[in-house]
C-alpha positions in Angstrom: 38.0 -26.9 67.2 34.7 -27.2 65.3 33.4 -24.1 67.2 36.4 -22.1 66.1 36.0 -23.1 62.5 32.3 -22.2 62.7 33.1 -18.9 64.1 35.7 -18.2 61.5 33.2 -19.1 58.8 30.6 -16.8 60.2 33.2 -14.0 60.3 34.1 -14.6 56.6 30.5 -14.5 55.6 29.9 -11.3 57.5 33.0 -9.7 55.9 31.9 -10.8 52.4 28.4 -9.4 53.0 29.9 -6.1 54.3 32.1 -5.8 51.2 29.4 -6.5 48.6 28.2 -3.1 47.2 25.3 -2.5 44.8 25.6 0.8 42.9 22.1 2.1 41.9 21.1 3.6 38.6 22.5 7.1 37.9 25.0 6.9 40.7 28.7 6.1 41.0 31.1 5.2 43.9 34.6 6.5 44.3 36.8 3.6 45.7 40.2 4.1 47.4 42.9 1.5 48.1 44.8 2.2 51.3 43.6 5.8 51.1 44.6 6.4 47.4 42.1 6.7 44.6 41.8 3.3 42.9 38.7 3.3 40.6 35.1 4.4 40.1 32.3 1.9 40.3 29.3 2.3 37.9 25.9 0.8 38.2 25.9 -2.9 39.3 27.3 -5.3 42.0 30.8 -4.8 43.2 32.9 -6.5 45.9 35.7 -4.7 47.7 38.8 -6.1 49.4 38.2 -6.2 53.1 40.2 -3.7 55.1 42.1 -2.5 52.0 39.4 -1.0 49.7 36.9 1.5 50.8 34.0 3.5 49.2 35.3 7.0 49.7 32.3 8.9 48.2 29.0 8.2 46.6 28.2 10.5 43.7 24.8 11.4 42.2 25.2 11.5 38.4 21.7 13.1 37.7 21.2 16.7 37.0 20.9 18.7 40.2 19.5 22.2 41.0 20.9 24.6 43.6 19.2 27.8 44.6 21.6 30.4 45.8 20.5 33.3 48.2 20.3 36.8 46.8 23.6 38.5 46.0 24.2 42.3 46.2 25.3 43.8 42.9 25.8 47.3 41.6 24.9 48.3 38.0 26.9 50.5 35.7 24.7 53.6 36.7 25.4 52.9 40.4 22.1 51.3 41.3 22.4 48.8 44.1 20.2 45.7 43.9 20.0 42.1 44.9 19.7 39.1 42.5 19.3 35.5 43.4 20.2 32.7 40.9 19.4 29.1 40.2 22.1 26.8 38.8 21.4 23.5 37.1 24.5 21.3 37.0 25.5 17.7 36.5 28.6 15.7 37.6 30.5 14.3 34.7 33.8 13.1 36.3 33.6 11.6 39.8 37.4 11.7 40.4 37.7 15.4 39.6 34.5 16.1 41.6 35.9 14.2 44.6 39.5 15.5 44.5 39.3 18.7 42.4 37.7 21.0 45.0 37.0 20.7 48.7 33.4 22.0 48.6 32.0 22.0 45.0 28.7 23.7 45.9 30.3 26.4 47.9 32.8 27.0 45.1 30.0 27.3 42.5 28.1 29.7 44.7 31.1 32.0 45.1 31.9 31.7 41.4 28.3 32.5 40.5 28.3 35.6 42.8 31.6 36.9 41.3 30.5 36.3 37.7 27.2 38.0 38.4 28.8 41.1 39.8 31.1 41.4 36.8 28.3 41.1 34.3 25.9 43.4 36.0 28.7 46.0 36.5 28.8 46.4 32.7 25.1 47.0 32.4 22.8 49.8 33.5 19.5 49.3 35.3 17.3 49.2 32.2 19.5 46.6 30.4 19.7 44.5 33.6 15.9 44.4 33.8 15.4 43.6 30.1 18.4 41.4 29.3 17.8 38.3 31.5 18.4 35.9 28.6 21.8 37.5 27.7 22.9 37.5 31.4 21.9 33.8 31.8 23.8 32.8 28.6 27.0 34.6 29.7 26.9 33.2 33.2 26.4 29.7 32.0 29.3 29.9 29.6 31.7 31.3 32.3 30.6 28.9 35.0 30.7 25.8 32.7 34.3 26.6 31.6 35.4 27.3 35.2 33.8 24.1 36.7 35.1 21.8 34.0 38.2 21.2 36.1 36.0 20.1 39.0 34.2 17.4 36.9 31.0 19.5 36.8 29.0 20.6 33.8 26.7 23.7 34.2 23.7 23.1 32.0 21.7 26.3 32.7 21.7 29.4 34.9 18.6 31.4 35.6 18.2 34.8 37.3 15.3 34.0 39.7 14.6 37.5 41.1 15.9 41.0 40.4 15.2 43.2 43.4 16.1 46.9 42.9 15.8 49.5 45.8 12.4 50.4 47.1 12.3 53.9 45.6 13.2 52.5 42.2 10.5 49.8 42.5 8.0 52.6 43.3 9.2 54.6 40.3 8.9 51.5 38.1 5.4 50.8 39.4 4.4 54.4 38.6 5.9 54.1 35.2 4.1 50.8 34.6 0.9 52.3 35.8 1.3 55.3 33.4 2.1 52.9 30.6 -1.0 50.9 31.3 -3.1 54.0 31.4 -1.5 55.1 28.1 -2.3 51.8 26.5 -5.8 52.0 27.9 -6.3 55.4 26.4 -4.9 54.2 23.1 -7.2 51.2 23.1 -10.2 53.4 24.0 -9.3 55.9 21.2 -8.9 53.0 18.8 -12.3 51.6 19.9 -14.0 55.0 19.5 -12.3 55.4 16.1 -13.5 52.0 15.0 -17.0 52.7 16.3 -17.1 56.0 14.4 -15.9 54.2 11.2 -18.6 51.5 11.7 -21.3 54.0 12.3 -20.2 55.9 9.1 -20.1 52.7 7.2 -23.5 51.8 8.5 -24.9 55.1 7.4 -23.3 54.8 4.0 -24.7 51.3 3.6 -28.1 52.5 4.8 -28.1 55.3 2.2 -26.9 52.9 -0.5 -29.7 50.5 0.4 -32.3 53.3 0.5 -31.1 54.5 -2.9 -31.3 51.0 -4.2 -34.8 50.6 -2.8 -35.9 53.9 -4.4 -34.4 52.8 -7.7 -36.2 49.5 -7.5 -39.4 51.2 -6.5 -39.1 53.6 -9.5 -38.4 50.7 -11.8 -41.4 48.9 -10.4 -43.6 52.0 -10.8 -42.4 52.5 -14.4 -43.0 48.8 -15.1 -46.5 49.1 -13.6 -47.3 52.2 -15.6 -46.0 50.5 -18.7 -48.0 47.4 -18.0 -51.1 49.6 -17.4 -50.7 51.4 -20.8 -50.1 48.0 -22.5 -53.3 46.6 -20.9 -55.3 49.8 -21.8 -54.0 49.6 -25.4 -54.8 45.9 -25.6 -58.3 46.7 -24.2 -58.9 49.4 -26.8 -57.5 47.3 -29.6 -59.8 44.4 -28.4 -62.8 46.8 -28.2 -62.1 48.1 -31.7 -61.7 44.5 -32.9 -65.0 43.6 -31.3 -66.7 46.6 -33.0 -65.2 45.7 -36.3 -66.3 42.1 -35.8 -69.8 43.3 -35.0 -69.9 45.5 -38.1 -68.6 42.7 -40.2 -71.2 40.3 -38.7 -73.9 42.9 -39.5 -72.7 43.3 -43.0 -72.6 39.6 -43.4 -76.1 39.3 -42.1 -77.4 42.0 -44.5 -75.6 40.4 -47.3 -77.2 37.0 -46.4 -80.6 38.7 -46.2 -80.2 40.2 -49.7 -82.2 43.5 -49.0 -84.0 45.2 -51.9 -83.0 48.5 -53.5 -85.8 50.3 -51.7 -84.4 49.2 -48.3 -81.0 50.3 -49.2 -82.3 53.6 -50.4 -84.2 54.2 -47.2 -81.0 53.4 -45.2 -79.1 55.9 -47.3 -81.7 58.6 -46.6 -81.5 57.9 -42.9 -77.7 58.2 -43.0 -78.0 61.4 -45.0 -80.4 62.8 -42.5 -78.0 62.0 -39.6 -75.2 63.7 -41.5 -77.3 66.8 -42.1 -78.0 67.1 -38.4 -74.2 67.7 -37.9 -72.4 71.0 -37.6 -70.5 70.6 -40.8 -71.1 73.3 -43.5 -70.0 71.1 -46.4 -71.7 67.8 -47.3 -70.3 65.4 -49.7 -73.1 63.2 -51.1 -72.3 60.0 -52.9 -73.5 59.7 -56.5 -75.9 56.9 -55.6 -77.6 59.1 -53.1 -77.9 62.0 -55.7 -79.6 59.6 -58.0 -81.9 58.5 -55.2 -82.7 62.1 -54.5 -83.6 62.7 -58.1 -85.8 59.7 -58.0 -87.6 61.0 -55.0 -88.2 64.4 -56.7 -89.6 62.7 -59.8 -91.9 60.7 -57.7 -93.1 63.8 -55.9 -93.8 65.6 -59.3 -95.7 62.6 -60.6 -97.8 62.5 -57.5 -98.5 66.3 -57.8 -99.5 66.0 -61.5 -101.9 63.2 -60.7 -103.6 65.2 -58.1 -104.1 68.2 -60.4 -105.6 66.1 -63.2 -108.2 64.6 -60.9 -109.3 68.0 -59.8 -110.0 69.2 -63.3 
């Protein structure tokens, strides 16, 4: 009997341990009771009823990414190409995800291919290549609405690669090469234009600087000539002043010496003699000198009379 109870206890413990479930973060468990949906367990510890409750499906609630293989599509202008897409989705309702569709990923793939063909069929090649954002937005809206009944939310759809036919790719490469060459030629022309403008501006600036330098040089020369004349005038004025000072000093010295009338008369005669040696034909003799001349004549007559008397 004790052995039987011990065995039963061990079996109960094993059953309890087998029916304890720990749901990790960002996950959920779909639980059935006798095969029918009963509840959805969130993060935490849960205990199921042995033999009656069962974890039917474990669901990842995080955002997931699925990369679908390239799908053949035809544009509005009858160009056949292949496009592969990347879908970012997240499960929002575990019950609908479990029982809404048999294979959700396969369903999303087929829905993505159908939607892509419909959208590309309304666009030509050029619009298809240049309207990725518009195509992504339209596909996300259509897929999100369609997968809502499956408990799935489509967050984003991206066109990964657009692969047109080989001949179109070669034509596009030639066009891109021509465009690059055109841009290069434009840039080269712009560079030459800017270089010519810079050279012209440099010449203009050089001429302006040369003119300014010549102007400054002329101003400096004029200033130098002006300064020279001022210095010469100042030198002449200083020389005249020195002469006048010398004359004034001579006159002062004569006045201080108080010369006699005879000395003054003799100086007057010397001055008169110097004037007579000139080239002038008209002499203006001061009245003092006329008197002096008369005095000299009288003296000569007296001297002559004295000599004649002595001879008699």
